[in-house]
Structure formats: C-alpha cells, structure tokens
N, C-alpha and C positions, 0 to 999 in steps of 0.2 A: 370495563370489558370482561367478559369471560371467556374462556378457551375451550372450545367444542373440537371433538374430534370425529369425522365423518368418514367412513367406509363407503366406496362406490365398487361398483360391478355391473357387469353385463355380459351379454354372449351373443347376441342378435345384431346384423347391421353393422361389420366393422367395429367391432367393442373397443379394440384399442381407441378407435376414433371418439367412439361414443364417450368413454370413459375420460379422456385427455380433453374433449369438448364441455363436460359436465365440469372439470376441474377450472376450466377458463371460465363458465358460468358462474360458478361459485365466488371466484377471484373477482368477479366484477358487479356481484350482487351488492347494492347499499347494504351498508351494516353489518358486511362481511370482510374481513382481510385475511388473505391467505397467508399462513406463517411459514408452513412446509408443506410439501407434496412428496408422496414417497414414489418410487419407482411402479412401474406397472407390472404386476404380476399373472402367470396363467396357472389355473386351476381346473382341476376334472369338476364335472357337475355333480352336485351332494343331492341325494334324496330321489332325484329322476334322472335317470342315465342317458336317456335317448335323446342327447340334445349336445352342442357343441361345448369346448371348455369356455369358463369364464375368463374374464380378465378384470384384475382386481386391484384398488390402491386404497390408500388413505391418506385423508389431509387434515392438517392442523388448521385451525380459523380462530382468529378473535373477530368477538361478534358482541355488538350491542342488542341483538334480537335475542328475547328472552326464550327458554329451551320448548315450550310448547308451539310457539310461534315458528321457530327456527325447522321444527319438526314439519310442521303444515306446509312450510316453503319448500322442504325437500321433497316432499310428497307432490307438490305443484309443479316442481321443475322434473320429476320424474313423467309426470303426464305431458308437460311440454315436448319430452323427448319421445312419447308415444308409451309410455308404460301400459301393460294390459297384465291383469292378473287372472288369467282362466283357471288356474288351480294352483295349490302349493308349491313351491319350488319349479314353476313354469320357467321354461328361458325367457328372457328378459332384453329388453334394449339395454335399460338402466335400473340401478336399484341404489336407492340412496340412505344409510342407516347411521343414524347420530348414535353413536357409540358411548360419548361422554360429554358432559357438561358441567365444567369447573368442579368435577367431583360431586356432584349434585346426584342425590338418590330422590327416584321419581317413580310411582306407579300410577299409571293413568290408564284409561282406555286407547288412548293415542300413543303413549308413550311411557316406558319403563327405562329408567337409568340407575347404573350403567346399563349397557346393552346386555340382557341377561344371558346370552350365548356366545358373545364374543370371545371367551376364553376357550370354547370348543370349536373355535375354526381358525384354523392356519393360515386361511386365505386372509383372515382377517389380522392375526396378530404378528406374523411375518413382515408385512408391509409397516404395520404400528411399530413394530422394533427397528425398523429402519429410520423413522422420524424421531421416535420418542422410547428410546430404548430403557429409560428408569420408570416408565407408567408400570402402574401396579393394577392387575386386572380383578373383576370381581372375586376371582378364586384365592386373590393375596397373594400370587406370584406376580412379580415384574415379568415382562414381557421377555426379556432376557433369560430370567429362570424358565419360563414355560418354555422357550427355544431348546433349552438342554434336557428337558424332558417328556415333551411331546415330539410324536412323528410329523413332521411337516416338510418332507423330500416332496411330495405332490405338488407344493406351490413353486413355480419356477419363475423366477426374476427374468422379464423380457430384456433383451438388448436394446436399448433406445435407437440404435442405428435400423434395427430390423422392423421398427412401428410404422406402419405406413400412414 
C-alpha cells in the first residue's frame, strides 16, 4: 500500500458541498482508503481574480492504485463533477491534484511528483499541515516550518457548523 496526498478545491456550484462530496467519492473508490481529511478552507482566487473564493482541503489516502493510474482516476472524477478547462486558473467545480505518492519522484507529461508548486500555495500547505504536520515539502521545509516563514493569513478555516 502506498500513501497518497490529494488536494481538492473548487469555487462553483456550492463549493463546500462539491469538495465534501468529492472526499466521499474518493473514500468509496475501490483501491483507495481514506486515512485523514483536513478541514475545509476558503481562499481568494489566484491568477484570475474575477471569480468567487475557493474552498480547499487535503486528504491522505492509502492506495493500491499506481500513481499514473491514480492521476487518471482523479481527472475522471473531475470530469464526473463537470470540470471544464476554458483557460488557466478559470473558475471550476472541482480540482484534484496529486501532491505526493509515497515520496516518489516522477516527471511525465501527465504527472509530476511531488507536485512542483505545492510549497507556493498556502491553500495547499495549511490544510496539509493540519493532517500531516511533519510532511516535508519539495523546498526541503516541513509544512510546520513553512507556516512560520510564509504568509498564509488569506487561508481561512471554515467553521464546520456553517457549511451548507
């Protein structure tokens, strides 16, 4: 069994519900076992500002599915949720990113592991720190160290009682 870390995000069609539903889909997918799920976090959009805030989370899964096949499965789940890609950083119903797969290093047209930009994204590192605080980022810092040296006050933890 391998351990995979997956980031989830979305900002369309009740994103709290979409991200929560995607966590349930992953948890009930054959070959995947949900180990931990972070809280949901709200974050302002990056790159294209004229859109609603994003809702983000990270899950830790045990899996028998090989990394490239898992990435393909994540893309299929995005499509099932209605994901469209009209332009970079566009609003989306669901985005699933494979952040890490058992510490594997991989660079293919489909998949780069570990995720090459995760250490630049507070909306990934903050929820990751909640569930795997000793995880070491590609930059060499642990997520806890990253939190002490990088701005991330734009990532707001949602109150579970306020989620619709």
